[in-house]
C-alpha atoms as one frame of an Amber mdcrd trajectory, in Angstrom:
protein
 138.481 252.489  60.309 136.504 249.286  60.797 136.601 247.485  64.053 138.260
 244.035  63.955 136.577 241.656  66.278 138.741 240.393  68.899 139.795 236.813
  68.695 138.199 234.769  71.347 140.489 233.916  74.095 140.794 230.322  74.914
 140.800 229.674  78.586 142.045 226.547  80.146 138.588 225.732  81.384 137.377
 225.758  77.863 139.531 222.849  76.806 137.852 219.570  75.774 136.396 217.304
  78.378 138.887 215.284  80.328 138.453 211.602  80.995 137.348 211.561  84.536
 137.243 208.130  86.164 133.755 207.117  87.151 132.926 207.410  90.782 133.838
 204.284  92.692 135.836 202.810  89.791 139.577 202.360  90.274 141.804 203.249
  87.471 143.375 200.190  85.860 146.861 199.362  86.960 149.282 199.373  84.080
 150.318 195.835  83.155 154.029 195.058  82.870 155.422 194.055  79.588 155.026
 190.304  79.179 158.204 188.345  79.292 159.339 184.813  80.106 157.430 183.563
  83.162 159.486 181.975  85.919 158.838 178.331  86.665 156.470 178.062  89.650
 157.952 176.141  92.534 156.061 172.929  93.416 153.367 173.322  96.004 154.086
 171.774  99.347 152.268 168.509  99.942 151.462 167.880  96.304 152.103 164.265
  95.378 154.467 163.353  92.706 153.602 161.106  89.800 150.657 158.764  90.539
 151.689 155.258  91.335 149.546 152.308  90.404 147.371 151.164  93.306 148.359
 147.673  94.444 145.602 145.143  93.875 143.441 144.227  96.860 144.346 140.865
  98.239 141.307 138.592  98.012 140.878 135.104  99.266 140.718 132.679  96.352
 137.183 131.511  95.668 138.124 127.938  95.173 139.523 127.609  98.673 136.599
 126.633 100.904 136.638 127.153 104.609 137.599 124.054 106.426 134.604 122.681
 108.311 134.929 122.268 112.012 134.432 118.983 113.725 130.982 117.717 112.863
 128.547 117.138 115.674 127.490 113.575 116.263 124.406 112.611 114.316 121.189
 112.734 116.272 119.821 109.304 116.997 116.903 108.319 114.822 113.821 107.878
 116.974 112.496 104.398 116.994 109.236 103.845 115.187 106.500 103.641 117.780
 104.756 100.348 117.967 101.202 100.136 116.768  98.798 101.312 119.421  96.899
  98.501 121.107  93.172  99.014 120.678  91.016  99.467 123.714  88.933  96.405
 124.649  85.473  96.689 126.154  83.339  93.791 127.362  79.561  93.828 127.393
  78.290  90.880 129.452  75.602  88.954 127.619  74.412  85.415 127.142  74.939
  83.614 123.865  71.259  84.232 123.013  71.474  87.970 123.809  74.960  88.684
 122.451  73.732  89.727 119.005  71.163  92.136 120.466  73.868  93.616 122.715
  76.087  94.084 119.682  73.276  95.853 117.821  72.772  98.216 120.753  76.511
  98.943 120.820  76.423  99.780 117.102  73.506 102.165 117.614  75.314 103.919
 120.454  78.467 104.283 118.356  76.535 105.788 115.447  74.686 108.156 117.778
  78.013 109.309 119.237  79.226 110.376 115.797  80.983 107.299 114.462  80.697
 106.899 110.703  78.966 103.691 109.560  82.040 102.776 107.540  84.106 102.720
 110.753  82.271  99.680 112.123  82.774  95.957 111.555  80.469  93.469 113.300
  81.493  89.814 113.672  79.363  86.920 114.818  80.716  83.594 116.106  77.415
  81.725 115.802  74.411  82.448 113.631  74.972  85.027 110.881  73.531  88.480
 111.150  70.372  88.877 109.094  71.975  91.554 106.907  74.938  89.321 106.030
  72.676  86.398 105.210  70.544  88.609 102.953  73.484  90.148 101.058  75.210
  86.804 100.579  72.092  85.576  98.836  73.075  87.820  95.924  76.550  86.342
  95.751  79.851  86.903  97.457  81.038  89.357  94.804  78.418  91.967  95.582
  78.712  91.192  99.299  82.453  91.895  99.468  82.072  94.855  97.117  80.092
  96.547  99.871  82.890  95.729 102.295  85.459  97.293  99.985  83.324 100.398
  99.502  83.609 101.025 103.255  80.624 103.362 103.462  78.369 101.309 105.757
  78.430  98.936 108.707  79.690  95.569 107.542  78.603  92.260 109.098  80.651
  89.080 108.761  80.795  85.694 110.451  83.829  84.272 112.219  84.869  82.292
 109.155  85.388  85.493 107.102  87.229  87.599 109.662  90.579  86.971 108.012
  89.300  88.540 104.777  87.965  91.656 106.455  90.009  94.847 106.451  90.992
  96.909 109.480  88.325  99.302 110.746  88.481 101.713 113.674  85.867  99.810
 115.697  85.154  96.078 115.696  82.171  94.614 117.553  82.112  90.869 118.229
  78.958  89.023 119.219  79.867  85.721 120.822  76.446  84.342 120.012  77.319
  80.678 119.817  79.736  78.490 117.989  82.459  76.331 119.464  85.225  77.477
 121.767  87.669  76.873 118.937  85.702  79.240 116.695  85.702  81.948 119.356
  89.405  81.336 120.088  90.170  81.968 116.409  87.781  84.856 115.834  88.614
  86.995 118.860  92.379  87.409 118.221  91.635  88.156 114.545  89.008  90.687
 115.568  91.528  92.340 117.896  93.989  92.600 114.996  91.302  94.208 112.794
  90.353  96.842 115.398  92.145 100.115 114.848  91.032 101.822 118.064  88.318
  99.873 119.872  87.218  96.255 120.238  83.840  95.591 121.837  83.040  91.989
 122.770  79.512  90.984 123.716  79.201  87.620 125.436  80.041  85.543 128.477
  82.898  87.308 130.355  84.500  84.071 131.609  84.542  82.567 128.156  85.885
  85.727 126.588  88.646  86.155 129.177  89.670  82.551 128.741  89.992  83.037
 125.014  91.778  86.396 125.106  93.975  85.378 128.053  93.463  88.660 129.871
  90.873  90.238 132.038  88.617  92.753 130.299
């Protein structure tokens, strides 16, 4: 009689692998069946509906600030009077007045004065330069005066036509007292900074009316 193999016995340990949760992993919590959610109560401190922000109050642009009381206007300074030129007297006789004037011109040029700053006036005989230039006509003579780039020599009769220069040198080398009385005040008016008079001190002081 043939042997019938025994049926294998199935042990519990031989059942299929069970789902074992991974180490460190928590099994999911079963979710409840979804249903109608209750209305969440309002959170404390949460503002209600937003209200429009009131506009910022601004000062109107067209309203200017009222100025305070204005300070009194500062007084306008008075225009200073023209400076009186300095007057220097070089004592000399009528015959030596022109030489004294020439020496004064040389000293002024050596001290740095520009030739165009100087005007020389004679009350008697004309300076040799003036006589020479006038021989070519008054037009060319006065053109050199207007150029203002050299010493200009004129006689007492032409002082009124001469322009103002910083330094005027007068040689009282003759002529009448009336000529000197006319020439000296005009020479003083033409001197911007300095008037040098070469001649007799008594005669000069009598004409100018002041001691120099």
